[in-house]
C-alpha positions, 0 to 999 in steps of 0.5 A: 294761420296753421291749423295746428295737428290732429291728435291722433293715435297710431297702432305702431305694433308690427312697425318698424320705426328708424330713428337716425341720430344717437344723442339725448333727445334720440335717447328720450324718443326712442325711450318713448317708442318702445312702449308702442314699437318692437322693431326700433332701429337706431342708426348713427356714427356714436350712440348714447350707452343709455339707448339700450334695446333696440338694433344699434347701426354704428354708421353714418345714415345712408337712403337704404337705411329707410328700405321697408321703415314705417316711420323715421325720425331725423334726431341728429345734430345736423339740421341739413343731415334732417331735411335732407332725411325729411325729403327722402321720406316725404319722397316715400310716403315715410311719416318723418319727425325732424327735430330740428325743423318743426315744418319739415315734420308729418307729425310731431313727437308728443310727451307721453303720460300713461298710467291706469289705462290711460294713454295721454300724448301733449304737444305745443305744437312745436312752440314750447318744447318746457311748457309741453315737458311740464304738462306731461309731467304734470299728467303723468302724476295724475295718472299714477294717483289713479292707479 
């Protein structure tokens, strides 16, 4: 039996984050990352208009995009590309989250609730995204009440 991932909070100040993909999942993850990291680059041929306030590179991913990156998220709609990005990240020692396959993830991207001086990360270990979303929304409401 695989054990669940250890919940760990990581300092992303002065770190470089790469998000490959420009759709809905990338948009949600960029919005969350922006609370914790100032140096975010999004690489994708097409980028959702909702992705703003980060460096945008409108083209296909190339391996050189990983140069100098501290953390990477592969959130394209191409599972093979996500797997290749995960492989490249691992060979370079870059922690990676591949949205299409939890087995390729070094970390899960959590639901995040922040408020009242508290930050909470929520995951259902990649098993039930709807459950994690419901828990995140409930915790956000509870934290809003603390403010």
